[in-house]
C-alpha positions in Angstrom: 0.0 0.0 0.0 1.3 3.5 -0.9 2.2 5.9 1.9 1.3 9.1 0.0 -1.7 9.6 -2.3 -3.3 12.6 -4.0 -7.1 12.7 -3.7 -9.6 13.8 -6.3 -9.8 17.2 -4.6 -6.0 17.8 -5.2 -5.0 17.4 -1.6 -2.2 15.0 -0.8 -2.6 12.5 2.0 -0.2 10.4 4.1 -0.9 7.0 5.5 -0.9 7.0 9.3 0.2 4.2 11.6 -3.4 3.3 12.2 -4.1 2.6 8.5 -6.0 5.9 7.8 -5.0 8.5 5.4 -4.5 12.0 6.8 -4.4 15.3 4.8 -1.0 17.0 4.5 -2.1 20.4 5.8 0.1 23.3 6.8 -0.6 26.7 8.4 -0.2 29.9 6.4 2.9 31.8 7.5 1.9 35.0 9.2 4.0 37.8 10.6 3.6 38.0 14.4 3.1 41.5 15.6 2.9 42.7 19.2 -0.6 43.8 20.0 -1.1 46.7 22.3 -3.9 47.8 24.5 -6.3 49.0 21.8 -5.7 45.9 19.7 -6.6 43.6 22.6 -9.7 45.7 23.4 -10.8 45.5 19.7 -10.2 41.7 19.8 -12.5 41.3 22.8 -15.1 43.5 21.1 -15.0 41.3 17.9 -15.2 38.1 20.0 -18.3 39.4 21.8 -20.2 41.4 19.3 -19.0 40.4 15.8 -18.0 36.8 16.1 -18.3 36.0 12.4 -15.8 38.8 11.6 -13.5 37.5 14.3 -13.7 33.9 13.0 -13.1 34.9 9.4 -10.0 36.9 10.3 -8.8 34.1 12.5 -9.3 31.3 10.0 -7.7 33.3 7.1 -4.6 34.1 9.3 -5.2 37.8 9.1 -6.3 38.5 12.7 -2.9 39.4 14.1 -2.1 41.9 11.3 -5.5 43.4 11.5 -5.3 43.9 15.3 -1.8 45.4 14.9 -3.2 47.9 12.3 -6.0 48.9 14.7 -3.6 49.4 17.5 -1.3 51.5 15.4 -4.1 53.7 14.2 -5.5 54.2 17.7 -2.1 55.1 19.1 -1.7 57.8 16.4 
């Protein structure tokens, strides 16, 4: 049995020790910024009142950059 396959959806899979194939996924590289007070406050606001925006930014790996931009603008 082959250890690596490519599915019909174009995703490559690797055979695990338990006999199941697992997708070869990797995280998107994102620059880590330090988030200040205003960025953390805005993150709490998004989590509480605009959860869908928060989840979209989080899953697209844009949350940290967005919060950094908010923090910089507020500090100006």
